[in-house]
NUTORPA-673235 format. One record per residue: residue in one letter; x, y, z of N, C-alpha, C, O, CB in turn. Coordinates in Angstrom, 2 decimals. Glycine has a CB too. Example, Ala and Ser with C-alpha at 12.3 -4.5 7.8 and 13.67 -1.06 7.14 Angstrom:
2
PT code     n_X     n_Y     n_Z    ca_X    ca_Y    ca_Z     c_X     c_Y     c_Z     o_X     o_Y     o_Z    cb_X    cb_Y    cb_Z
PT    A   13.19   -5.69    7.80   12.30   -4.50    7.80   13.20   -3.30    7.80   14.24   -3.32    8.46   11.31   -4.47    9.05
PT    S   12.85   -2.25    7.08   13.67   -1.06    7.14   12.90    0.03    7.87   13.41    1.14    8.04   14.08   -0.60    5.72
END
This chain:
73
PT code     n_X     n_Y     n_Z    ca_X    ca_Y    ca_Z     c_X     c_Y     c_Z     o_X     o_Y     o_Z    cb_X    cb_Y    cb_Z
PT    M   35.33   61.07   16.51   36.14   59.89   16.71   35.68   58.81   15.72   34.48   58.56   15.59   36.06   59.40   18.18
PT    T   36.60   58.18   15.06   36.26   57.15   14.08   35.90   55.85   14.78   36.21   55.64   15.95   37.42   56.93   13.10
PT    D   35.25   54.98   14.04   34.85   53.68   14.59   36.08   52.84   14.95   36.09   52.14   15.95   33.97   52.92   13.58
PT    E   37.11   52.94   14.11   38.34   52.18   14.38   38.97   52.62   15.71   39.46   51.80   16.48   39.34   52.36   13.22
PT    R   38.96   53.90   15.95   39.53   54.43   17.20   38.71   54.01   18.41   39.26   53.67   19.45   39.62   55.97   17.14
PT    K   37.38   54.01   18.27   36.51   53.57   19.35   36.74   52.09   19.67   36.78   51.69   20.83   35.05   53.81   19.00
PT    E   36.88   51.30   18.62   37.15   49.86   18.83   38.50   49.64   19.50   38.63   48.76   20.35   37.10   49.10   17.49
PT    R   39.48   50.42   19.12   40.81   50.30   19.73   40.75   50.65   21.22   41.38   49.99   22.04   41.84   51.23   19.01
PT    I   39.99   51.68   21.57   39.83   52.07   22.98   39.12   50.96   23.74   39.52   50.63   24.86   39.04   53.40   23.11
PT    R   38.07   50.37   23.14   37.36   49.26   23.78   38.28   48.06   24.00   38.28   47.45   25.07   36.14   48.85   22.93
PT    F   39.06   47.73   22.97   39.99   46.61   23.06   41.03   46.87   24.15   41.30   45.98   24.96   40.69   46.37   21.71
PT    N   41.59   48.06   24.18   42.58   48.39   25.20   41.99   48.32   26.60   42.66   47.88   27.54   43.15   49.78   24.95
PT    T   40.75   48.75   26.75   40.09   48.69   28.06   39.96   47.24   28.52   40.18   46.94   29.69   38.71   49.37   28.00
PT    E   39.58   46.35   27.61   39.47   44.94   27.97   40.84   44.35   28.30   40.96   43.51   29.20   38.81   44.14   26.82
PT    M   41.87   44.77   27.58   43.22   44.28   27.87   43.68   44.75   29.25   44.32   43.99   29.98   44.22   44.78   26.80
PT    I   43.35   45.97   29.62   43.71   46.48   30.95   43.03   45.64   32.02   43.66   45.27   33.01   43.30   47.97   31.10
PT    K   41.75   45.33   31.82   41.02   44.50   32.79   41.68   43.13   32.93   41.89   42.65   34.05   39.56   44.34   32.36
PT    L   42.00   42.50   31.80   42.62   41.18   31.83   43.99   41.21   32.50   44.30   40.35   33.33   42.75   40.63   30.42
PT    L   44.80   42.19   32.14   46.15   42.27   32.71   46.11   42.55   34.21   46.94   42.03   34.96   46.95   43.36   32.01
PT    M   45.16   43.37   34.65   45.04   43.62   36.09   44.56   42.39   36.83   45.00   42.14   37.96   44.09   44.79   36.36
PT    L   43.68   41.61   36.22   43.24   40.35   36.83   44.40   39.38   36.96   44.56   38.73   37.99   42.10   39.72   36.00
PT    V   45.22   39.28   35.91   46.40   38.42   35.96   47.38   38.92   37.01   47.97   38.12   37.74   47.09   38.37   34.57
PT    F   47.55   40.24   37.10   48.44   40.82   38.10   47.99   40.47   39.51   48.80   40.07   40.35   48.50   42.34   37.94
PT    L   46.69   40.62   39.78   46.18   40.32   41.11   46.25   38.83   41.43   46.58   38.46   42.56   44.74   40.79   41.24
PT    A   45.96   37.98   40.45   45.99   36.54   40.70   47.42   36.05   40.94   47.66   35.30   41.89   45.38   35.79   39.51
PT    S   48.36   36.45   40.11   49.74   35.99   40.30   50.37   36.65   41.51   51.17   36.03   42.21   50.58   36.29   39.04
PT    G   50.01   37.90   41.77   50.52   38.56   42.98   49.99   37.90   44.24   50.71   37.76   45.23   50.13   40.04   42.98
PT    G   48.73   37.48   44.20   48.15   36.77   45.35   48.83   35.43   45.58   49.06   35.03   46.72   46.67   36.55   45.14
PT    G   49.16   34.74   44.50   49.88   33.47   44.62   51.27   33.66   45.21   51.72   32.86   46.04   49.99   32.79   43.26
PT    V   51.94   34.71   44.79   53.27   35.01   45.33   53.18   35.32   46.83   54.00   34.85   47.61   53.90   36.20   44.57
PT    I   52.19   36.11   47.21   52.04   36.47   48.62   51.73   35.23   49.46   52.24   35.09   50.57   50.92   37.52   48.80
PT    S   50.89   34.33   48.93   50.58   33.12   49.70   51.82   32.25   49.87   52.00   31.64   50.93   49.46   32.33   49.02
PT    L   52.67   32.17   48.86   53.91   31.41   49.00   54.85   32.06   50.01   55.51   31.37   50.79   54.62   31.27   47.65
PT    L   54.90   33.39   50.00   55.77   34.09   50.94   55.30   33.88   52.38   56.12   33.73   53.29   55.82   35.58   50.62
PT    L   53.99   33.89   52.60   53.46   33.73   53.95   53.67   32.31   54.48   53.78   32.12   55.69   51.99   34.08   53.97
PT    Q   53.74   31.33   53.60   53.97   29.95   54.02   55.43   29.72   54.37   55.75   28.81   55.14   53.55   28.99   52.92
PT    G   56.29   30.51   53.84   57.72   30.29   54.01   58.22   29.48   52.83   57.68   28.42   52.52   58.02   29.57   55.35
PT    V   59.23   29.96   52.19   59.72   29.34   50.97   61.09   28.73   51.22   61.99   29.38   51.76   59.79   30.37   49.81
PT    S   61.22   27.48   50.82   62.53   26.85   50.88   63.27   27.13   49.58   62.65   27.40   48.54   62.42   25.31   51.14
PT    I   64.56   27.07   49.65   65.35   27.26   48.43   65.17   26.02   47.58   65.27   24.89   48.08   66.87   27.53   48.75
PT    G   64.93   26.21   46.34   64.69   25.09   45.44   63.53   25.37   44.54   63.37   26.48   44.02   64.45   23.80   46.22
PT    R   62.71   24.35   44.35   61.61   24.47   43.40   60.64   25.58   43.78   60.20   26.34   42.91   60.87   23.15   43.29
PT    E   60.30   25.69   45.04   59.36   26.73   45.47   59.95   28.12   45.25   59.23   29.06   44.90   59.00   26.54   46.94
PT    G   61.24   28.26   45.47   61.90   29.55   45.24   61.86   29.95   43.78   61.69   31.12   43.45   63.33   29.50   45.72
PT    I   62.03   28.97   42.90   61.98   29.24   41.46   60.56   29.64   41.05   60.37   30.56   40.27   62.46   28.01   40.65
PT    I   59.57   28.92   41.59   58.18   29.26   41.29   57.85   30.66   41.81   57.18   31.44   41.13   57.22   28.22   41.92
PT    L   58.32   30.98   43.01   58.09   32.30   43.59   58.71   33.39   42.73   58.08   34.41   42.46   58.65   32.36   45.01
PT    A   59.95   33.19   42.30   60.62   34.19   41.47   59.91   34.35   40.13   59.74   35.47   39.64   62.09   33.79   41.23
PT    G   59.48   33.24   39.54   58.74   33.32   38.28   57.42   34.06   38.44   57.03   34.85   37.59   58.48   31.91   37.73
PT    G   56.72   33.79   39.54   55.46   34.48   39.81   55.66   35.97   40.01   54.86   36.78   39.56   54.78   33.89   41.02
PT    M   56.75   36.32   40.69   57.05   37.75   40.90   57.32   38.44   39.56   56.84   39.54   39.32   58.26   37.92   41.84
PT    M   58.10   37.79   38.70   58.40   38.38   37.40   57.15   38.48   36.53   56.96   39.47   35.82   59.48   37.56   36.68
PT    F   56.30   37.45   36.59   55.07   37.44   35.81   54.13   38.55   36.28   53.53   39.25   35.46   54.37   36.08   35.91
PT    A   54.00   38.71   37.60   53.15   39.77   38.14   53.69   41.15   37.76   52.92   42.03   37.37   53.05   39.65   39.68
PT    L   54.99   41.33   37.86   55.60   42.60   37.50   55.41   42.90   36.01   55.09   44.03   35.64   57.10   42.59   37.84
PT    A   55.59   41.89   35.16   55.42   42.09   33.72   53.98   42.44   33.37   53.74   43.31   32.53   55.86   40.84   32.95
PT    S   53.02   41.78   34.00   51.62   42.10   33.69   51.23   43.48   34.22   50.45   44.18   33.59   50.68   41.02   34.28
PT    G   51.77   43.87   35.36   51.50   45.20   35.89   52.07   46.29   35.00   51.41   47.29   34.74   52.07   45.34   37.27
PT    I   53.28   46.10   34.53   53.90   47.07   33.63   53.15   47.13   32.31   52.93   48.21   31.76   55.38   46.73   33.39
PT    S   52.75   45.96   31.79   52.00   45.93   30.53   50.67   46.66   30.67   50.26   47.39   29.76   51.76   44.48   30.09
PT    A   49.99   46.46   31.79   48.72   47.15   32.02   48.92   48.66   32.06   48.10   49.41   31.54   48.06   46.67   33.33
PT    W   50.01   49.10   32.67   50.29   50.54   32.75   50.56   51.11   31.36   50.10   52.20   31.03   51.50   50.80   33.68
PT    V   51.31   50.38   30.54   51.62   50.85   29.18   50.34   50.93   28.35   50.14   51.91   27.62   52.65   49.91   28.50
PT    V   49.49   49.92   28.44   48.23   49.94   27.69   47.35   51.07   28.18   46.70   51.75   27.37   47.49   48.58   27.82
PT    Y   47.31   51.30   29.48   46.53   52.40   30.05   47.02   53.75   29.52   46.23   54.61   29.15   46.60   52.38   31.59
PT    R   48.33   53.91   29.48   48.90   55.17   28.98   48.57   55.39   27.51   48.23   56.50   27.10   50.43   55.18   29.18
PT    N   48.65   54.32   26.71   48.31   54.43   25.29   46.83   54.72   25.09   46.45   55.48   24.20   48.69   53.14   24.55
PT    T   45.98   54.13   25.93   44.55   54.39   25.84   44.24   55.83   26.21   43.38   56.46   25.59   43.77   53.43   26.75
PT    S   44.92   56.34   27.20   44.72   57.75   27.59   45.08   58.68   26.44   44.40   59.68   26.21   45.57   58.11   28.83
PT    K   46.13   58.35   25.71   46.52   59.16   24.55   45.47   59.07   23.44   45.20   60.06   22.76   47.88   58.70   24.02
PT    L   44.88   57.89   23.26   43.85   57.73   22.24   42.60   58.54   22.56   41.96   59.09   21.67   43.48   56.27   22.09
PT    I   42.26   58.62   23.85   41.07   59.35   24.26   41.26   60.86   24.09   40.33   61.57   23.71   40.72   59.02   25.72
PT    K   42.45   61.34   24.37   42.72   62.78   24.25   42.92   63.12   22.83   43.16   64.28   22.49   43.95   63.21   25.06
END
């Protein structure tokens, strides 16, 4: 395995960690808003944005994980 490939795997691993942390943090915020009860309006918009952000970071982490698995094999 070349040094460039090893560095790419290391970088991808750190990106997976960061994206999963963002996923858990934004997902936790969304859950806390849902448990409080959300009124239609500003809170609803924030909730929808948080849901989309959590979903996007989760999907991104999965894509990076899949690419890293291909690099390792």
